[in-house]
C-alpha positions as semicolon CSV with decimal commas, in nm:
position;residue;x (nm);y (nm);z (nm)
1;X;14,906;6,486;6,504
2;X;14,776;6,653;6,190
3;X;14,456;6,758;6,370
4;X;14,663;6,930;6,643
5;X;14,870;7,105;6,377
6;X;14,561;7,222;6,206
7;X;14,426;7,368;6,529
8;X;14,756;7,563;6,567
9;X;14,723;7,685;6,209
10;X;14,373;7,813;6,280
11;X;14,510;8,006;6,573
12;X;14,785;8,159;6,356
13;X;14,509;8,258;6,109
14;X;14,310;8,439;6,374
15;X;14,620;8,612;6,509
16;X;14,701;8,733;6,157
17;X;14,357;8,881;6,106
18;X;14,381;9,065;6,443
19;X;14,715;9,215;6,331
20;X;14,555;9,346;6,017
21;X;14,282;9,507;6,210
22;X;14,531;9,670;6,446
23;X;14,718;9,801;6,139
24;X;14,398;9,957;6,010
25;X;14,323;10,119;6,338
26;X;14,669;10,272;6,352
27;X;14,634;10,407;5,997
28;X;14,297;10,559;6,088
29;X;14,445;10,722;6,401
30;X;14,729;10,868;6,190
31;X;14,484;11,022;5,951
32;X;14,257;11,162;6,223
33;X;14,522;11,288;6,463
34;X;14,818;11,354;6,232
35;X;15,041;11,125;6,441
36;X;15,331;10,951;6,251
37;X;15,345;10,586;6,343
38;X;15,495;10,442;6,028
39;X;15,739;10,214;6,201
40;X;15,454;10,073;6,420
41;X;15,241;10,004;6,118
42;X;15,536;9,849;5,942
43;X;15,596;9,614;6,231
44;X;15,238;9,504;6,246
45;X;15,194;9,469;5,877
46;X;15,517;9,271;5,849
47;X;15,404;9,036;6,128
48;X;15,059;8,993;5,971
49;X;15,209;8,929;5,624
50;X;15,459;8,684;5,770
51;X;15,190;8,490;5,951
52;X;14,987;8,477;5,627
53;X;15,284;8,352;5,431
54;X;15,364;8,102;5,705
55;X;15,015;7,960;5,669
56;X;15,062;7,927;5,296
57;X;15,393;7,740;5,357
58;X;15,231;7,520;5,618
59;X;14,957;7,410;5,374
60;X;15,213;7,344;5,109
61;X;15,421;7,125;5,337
62;X;15,118;6,963;5,504
63;X;14,967;6,853;5,183
64;X;15,291;6,766;4,997
65;X;15,185;7,012;4,731
66;X;15,397;7,138;4,452
67;X;15,520;7,498;4,427
68;X;15,332;7,729;4,183
69;X;15,628;7,762;3,951
70;X;15,592;8,002;3,658
71;X;15,842;8,218;3,464
72;X;15,910;8,536;3,667
73;X;16,132;8,842;3,601
74;X;16,396;8,829;3,873
75;X;16,464;9,192;3,857
76;X;16,103;9,268;3,942
77;X;16,130;9,045;4,247
78;X;16,437;9,228;4,368
79;X;16,277;9,563;4,313
80;X;15,973;9,444;4,510
81;X;16,184;9,337;4,806
82;X;16,381;9,666;4,795
83;X;16,056;9,871;4,789
84;X;15,924;9,672;5,095
85;X;16,238;9,694;5,304
86;X;16,443;10,006;5,204
87;X;16,247;10,259;5,409
88;X;16,245;10,046;5,717
89;X;16,621;9,981;5,703
90;X;16,687;10,349;5,636
91;X;16,529;10,430;5,971
92;X;16,812;10,232;6,133
93;X;17,065;10,404;5,897
94;X;17,120;10,083;5,705
95;X;17,150;10,111;5,331
96;X;16,991;9,838;5,114
97;X;17,137;9,796;4,761
98;X;17,035;9,565;4,486
99;X;17,255;9,404;4,226
100;X;17,066;9,197;3,968
101;X;17,239;9,078;3,656
102;X;16,969;8,832;3,551
103;X;16,801;8,957;3,231
104;X;16,586;8,655;3,141
105;X;16,285;8,518;3,329
106;X;16,337;8,230;3,563
107;X;16,094;7,958;3,664
108;X;16,008;7,990;4,037
109;X;15,722;8,032;4,286
110;X;15,725;8,415;4,296
111;X;15,532;8,445;4,624
112;X;15,737;8,201;4,814
113;X;16,073;8,337;4,686
114;X;15,969;8,702;4,749
115;X;15,869;8,605;5,107
116;X;16,194;8,425;5,173
117;X;16,402;8,716;5,048
118;X;16,202;8,969;5,250
119;X;16,252;8,762;5,555
120;X;16,626;8,725;5,486
121;X;16,668;9,103;5,431
122;X;16,482;9,172;5,758
123;X;16,710;8,928;5,942
124;X;17,020;9,072;5,784
125;X;16,913;9,419;5,889
126;X;16,906;9,316;6,255
127;X;17,277;9,237;6,246
128;X;17,419;9,473;5,981
129;X;17,631;9,771;6,073
130;X;17,565;9,991;5,774
131;X;17,470;9,789;5,468
132;X;17,268;9,498;5,328
133;X;17,290;9,383;4,970
134;X;17,045;9,166;4,770
135;X;17,199;9,017;4,459
136;X;17,089;8,793;4,174
137;X;17,313;8,610;3,932
138;X;17,319;8,299;3,712
139;X;17,602;8,049;3,753
140;X;17,637;7,719;3,577
141;X;17,258;7,705;3,515
142;X;17,166;7,790;3,867
143;X;16,991;8,115;3,981
144;X;17,172;8,241;4,284
145;X;16,979;8,485;4,511
146;X;17,199;8,619;4,795
147;X;17,150;8,852;5,078
148;X;17,472;8,974;5,237
149;X;17,531;9,201;5,532
150;X;17,831;9,375;5,692
151;X;17,767;9,240;6,037
152;X;17,960;8,998;6,259
153;X;17,839;8,689;6,067
154;X;17,698;8,366;6,208
155;X;17,845;8,264;6,541
156;X;17,844;7,896;6,432
157;X;17,811;7,718;6,101
158;X;17,579;7,555;6,040
159;X;17,372;7,793;6,261
160;X;17,109;7,653;6,486
161;X;16,816;7,532;6,270
162;X;16,532;7,758;6,363
163;X;16,179;7,703;6,230
164;X;16,227;7,983;5,973
165;X;16,541;7,825;5,826
166;X;16,390;7,477;5,821
167;X;16,085;7,603;5,635
168;X;16,296;7,804;5,387
169;X;16,512;7,505;5,308
170;X;16,212;7,283;5,245
171;X;16,044;7,547;5,024
172;X;16,362;7,593;4,829
173;X;16,358;7,212;4,769
174;X;16,015;7,238;4,613
175;X;16,194;7,407;4,315
176;X;16,326;7,126;4,103
177;X;16,399;7,069;3,741
178;X;16,522;6,751;3,576
179;X;16,768;6,606;3,833
180;X;16,840;6,935;4,007
181;X;16,680;7,066;4,328
182;X;16,673;7,403;4,493
183;X;16,875;7,454;4,814
184;X;16,950;7,699;5,089
185;X;17,310;7,786;5,185
186;X;17,438;7,993;5,489
187;X;17,792;8,117;5,523
188;X;18,021;8,382;5,652
189;X;18,257;8,627;5,473
190;X;18,012;8,716;5,203
191;X;18,033;9,007;4,967
192;X;18,012;9,260;5,255
193;X;18,228;9,060;5,495
194;X;17,941;8,938;5,714
195;X;17,679;8,664;5,685
196;X;17,530;8,542;5,357
197;X;17,195;8,382;5,284
198;X;17,187;8,217;4,949
199;X;16,902;8,053;4,756
200;X;17,007;7,837;4,462
201;X;16,734;7,752;4,214
202;X;16,750;7,530;3,908
């Protein structure tokens, strides 16, 4: 079974590389012919990056590895996600706001958490009417990272467990300290009235 999964992972790796090549070709065509294809480049780059991070997650889960947890500035992570997603959402007339009240550093795997938040914001953007909000707060010794939208919310709770949600939940659980373990929570009626994606990290 592991051998078959490794073969699939190799295929994902090849597909990721092809997407990066396609993104480079589009960028070259833009420069040569003056054609604006920013959204096409964004879609390809996002898909390639997602495949790359999926491979990283696969290897973590496959080898029962531990997350690379180091102190990180939460506000910087929020700013990075906003920079990556704001322009794309603006094309769809969706505003992305960030509300981070966390001043201190927090121990976490920056790459994994950034990827999960980017993915959550992208998903929220598909259903939002006008606004998506990324927030970070500390409550009772837990770091709470939330992505809210003003869309219709989940049609059922808990929602169908897709591969992305299963991986996100498992990666959240890799964050543990003392007797506490990270977790993923999905709910409706969030800060903007729609769906809420929440990561809780100890």
